[in-house]
C-alpha positions as CSV (number, residue, x, y, z in Angstrom):
1,X,118.5,89.0,123.2
2,X,114.8,88.1,123.5
3,X,113.2,87.1,120.2
4,X,109.7,86.5,119.0
5,X,109.4,84.4,115.8
6,X,111.1,86.3,113.0
7,X,111.2,89.4,115.2
8,X,113.7,91.2,117.3
9,X,113.3,94.0,119.9
10,X,114.6,97.3,118.5
11,X,116.3,98.1,121.7
12,X,118.3,94.9,121.3
13,X,119.5,96.1,117.9
14,X,120.6,99.4,119.5
15,X,122.6,97.5,122.1
16,X,123.9,95.1,119.5
17,X,125.2,98.0,117.4
18,X,127.0,99.4,120.5
19,X,128.6,96.0,121.2
20,X,129.9,95.6,117.7
21,X,131.3,99.1,117.7
22,X,132.8,98.5,121.2
23,X,130.9,101.5,122.6
24,X,129.1,99.9,125.5
25,X,130.8,102.0,128.2
26,X,130.7,105.3,126.4
27,X,128.1,108.0,125.7
28,X,130.0,109.4,122.8
29,X,126.9,108.6,120.8
30,X,123.5,108.4,122.6
31,X,121.0,105.6,122.2
32,X,118.7,108.0,120.4
33,X,121.4,108.6,117.8
34,X,122.1,104.9,117.5
35,X,118.4,104.3,117.0
36,X,118.5,106.6,113.9
37,X,121.4,104.7,112.5
38,X,119.7,101.3,113.2
39,X,116.6,102.7,111.5
40,X,118.7,103.7,108.5
41,X,120.3,100.3,108.2
42,X,117.0,98.6,108.6
43,X,115.5,100.6,105.7
44,X,118.5,99.8,103.5
45,X,118.0,96.1,104.1
46,X,114.2,96.4,103.7
47,X,114.7,98.0,100.3
48,X,117.1,95.3,99.2
49,X,114.6,92.6,100.2
50,X,111.6,94.2,98.5
51,X,113.7,94.8,95.3
52,X,114.0,91.1,95.0
53,X,110.2,90.7,94.9
54,X,110.1,87.6,97.0
55,X,107.0,88.8,98.9
56,X,108.5,89.0,102.3
57,X,106.4,92.0,103.0
58,X,102.9,92.1,101.6
59,X,99.8,94.0,102.7
60,X,96.3,94.3,101.2
61,X,93.8,97.1,101.2
62,X,90.2,97.2,99.8
63,X,89.1,100.0,97.5
64,X,85.3,100.6,97.3
65,X,84.2,101.6,93.9
66,X,81.8,104.5,93.6
67,X,79.7,104.9,90.5
68,X,81.1,107.5,88.0
69,X,84.2,108.0,90.1
70,X,87.5,107.7,88.3
71,X,90.3,108.3,90.9
72,X,90.8,106.6,94.2
73,X,93.4,107.1,97.0
74,X,96.1,104.5,97.2
75,X,97.1,103.1,100.7
76,X,99.1,105.8,102.5
77,X,101.9,103.4,103.3
78,X,102.2,102.0,99.7
79,X,105.8,101.5,98.6
80,X,105.5,99.2,95.6
81,X,102.3,98.0,93.9
82,X,102.0,94.2,93.4
83,X,98.6,94.2,91.7
84,X,94.8,94.8,91.8
85,X,92.0,92.2,91.8
86,X,88.4,93.2,91.0
87,X,85.4,91.2,92.2
88,X,82.9,90.1,89.6
89,X,80.2,87.8,91.1
90,X,82.0,85.0,93.0
91,X,85.2,85.4,90.9
92,X,88.3,87.6,91.1
93,X,90.0,89.0,88.0
94,X,93.5,90.4,87.8
95,X,93.4,94.0,86.5
96,X,96.0,95.1,84.0
97,X,97.7,98.5,83.7
98,X,97.1,100.9,80.9
99,X,99.3,103.8,79.6
100,X,98.3,107.3,78.6
101,X,98.5,106.5,74.9
102,X,95.7,104.0,75.5
103,X,93.4,106.6,77.2
104,X,90.7,106.5,74.6
105,X,90.6,102.8,73.9
106,X,88.3,101.8,76.8
107,X,85.6,104.4,76.8
108,X,82.7,102.2,77.7
109,X,82.4,99.9,80.6
110,X,81.9,96.1,80.4
111,X,78.8,95.5,82.5
112,X,79.7,98.7,84.3
113,X,83.0,97.5,85.8
114,X,86.5,98.9,85.3
115,X,89.2,96.5,84.0
116,X,92.4,98.6,83.8
117,X,94.3,100.9,86.1
118,X,97.0,103.6,85.9
119,X,98.9,105.0,88.9
120,X,99.0,108.8,89.1
121,X,100.8,110.2,92.2
122,X,99.1,109.0,95.3
123,X,96.0,107.8,93.4
124,X,94.9,105.2,91.0
125,X,92.6,105.7,88.1
126,X,90.4,102.8,87.0
127,X,89.0,102.6,83.5
128,X,86.3,102.4,82.3
129,X,84.6,104.3,85.1
130,X,82.6,102.1,87.4
131,X,78.8,102.3,86.8
132,X,77.9,100.3,89.9
133,X,79.3,99.7,93.3
134,X,82.0,97.1,93.7
135,X,85.4,96.4,95.4
136,X,89.0,96.2,94.3
137,X,91.7,94.5,96.4
138,X,95.1,96.2,96.3
139,X,98.2,94.0,96.9
140,X,101.3,96.0,97.8
141,X,104.6,96.3,99.6
142,X,104.2,98.7,102.5
143,X,106.8,101.4,103.4
144,X,108.9,100.5,106.4
145,X,107.7,102.0,109.6
146,X,109.9,104.1,111.8
147,X,111.6,102.0,114.4
148,X,110.7,102.5,118.0
149,X,113.0,101.3,120.8
150,X,110.2,99.4,122.7
151,X,108.7,97.6,119.7
152,X,109.6,94.6,117.7
153,X,110.7,94.6,114.1
154,X,110.3,91.7,111.7
155,X,113.5,90.2,110.3
156,X,114.3,87.0,108.4
157,X,117.1,84.5,108.6
158,X,119.4,86.5,110.9
159,X,119.3,89.7,108.9
160,X,119.3,91.6,112.2
161,X,123.1,90.9,112.3
162,X,123.5,92.9,109.1
163,X,121.5,95.8,110.7
164,X,123.7,95.9,113.8
165,X,127.0,95.6,111.9
166,X,126.0,98.3,109.4
167,X,125.0,100.6,112.2
168,X,128.3,99.8,114.0
169,X,130.2,100.8,110.9
170,X,128.6,104.2,110.9
171,X,129.3,104.6,114.6
172,X,133.0,103.8,114.0
173,X,133.1,106.3,111.2
174,X,131.6,109.0,113.4
175,X,134.3,108.2,116.0
176,X,136.9,108.2,113.2
177,X,138.0,104.8,114.2
178,X,139.1,101.8,112.1
179,X,136.1,99.7,111.0
180,X,137.9,97.4,108.6
181,X,136.8,94.2,110.4
182,X,133.2,95.4,110.5
183,X,133.4,96.1,106.7
184,X,134.6,92.6,106.0
185,X,131.8,91.2,108.2
186,X,129.2,93.4,106.4
187,X,130.5,92.1,103.0
188,X,130.1,88.5,104.1
189,X,126.6,89.2,105.5
190,X,125.6,91.0,102.3
191,X,126.6,88.1,100.2
192,X,124.8,85.6,102.4
193,X,121.6,87.8,102.4
194,X,121.7,88.3,98.6
195,X,122.2,84.5,98.1
196,X,119.3,83.7,100.3
197,X,116.9,86.3,99.2
198,X,116.2,84.9,95.7
199,X,114.5,81.6,95.0
200,X,112.6,81.7,98.3
201,X,109.9,79.3,96.9
202,X,112.4,76.5,96.0
203,X,109.6,74.1,95.1
204,X,108.1,76.5,92.4
205,X,110.9,78.8,91.2
206,X,110.0,82.1,89.4
207,X,108.5,81.8,86.0
208,X,107.1,83.9,83.2
209,X,103.5,85.1,83.5
210,X,101.2,83.9,80.8
211,X,99.5,87.1,80.0
212,X,97.0,85.4,77.7
213,X,95.3,84.0,80.8
214,X,95.0,87.3,82.7
215,X,94.2,89.7,79.9
216,X,90.9,91.3,78.9
217,X,89.7,88.3,77.1
218,X,88.9,86.7,80.4
219,X,86.2,89.3,80.9
220,X,84.6,88.6,77.6
221,X,84.6,84.9,78.4
222,X,83.1,85.5,81.8
223,X,80.3,87.8,80.6
224,X,79.7,85.8,77.4
225,X,80.9,88.6,75.1
């Protein structure tokens, strides 16, 4: 197989799944069908990775604030929100969420800038409503894109082996053949992946967030209120 750093060619995953299912010399299942199985296995692994919140997949998007506008579209590929930053002068502030039972608490803006957000479907509502232009940076985990045979897909630490084995199991099941060895291999790979996923930043392990340092009081201090 030909690899770029942390990447593998999707067609190599299809071939690898064939090899592990011992189906190299048969067209019982077409490459197009195997591609769908590989895509399914990739999404399964992608979700496992993102559910550990180790920031393997992170994207950013900029939302331009419009005076008197409450609701803004979220990035179309957003899977999980990681947070919003709002610019104020030369500083960035972490925005905090609010719930519906707090909807009447923040009815006037602080220097015309919103400080809270709530997700609603494919949009986000900022409050208080912006009274002047500005920008908000959205940090999020993107949805996995559909795999295409001729393109590369990003993998980490040999996780491509899991994708190929998992797809091979589905191939064997379709053929109604014994897949016990592959199931054992998948269990071993799953354990390895789960062990390696957490604690990625070994130098600075996960810790509790000090909300007193990121709450609304920072705004009062910044604006002298």
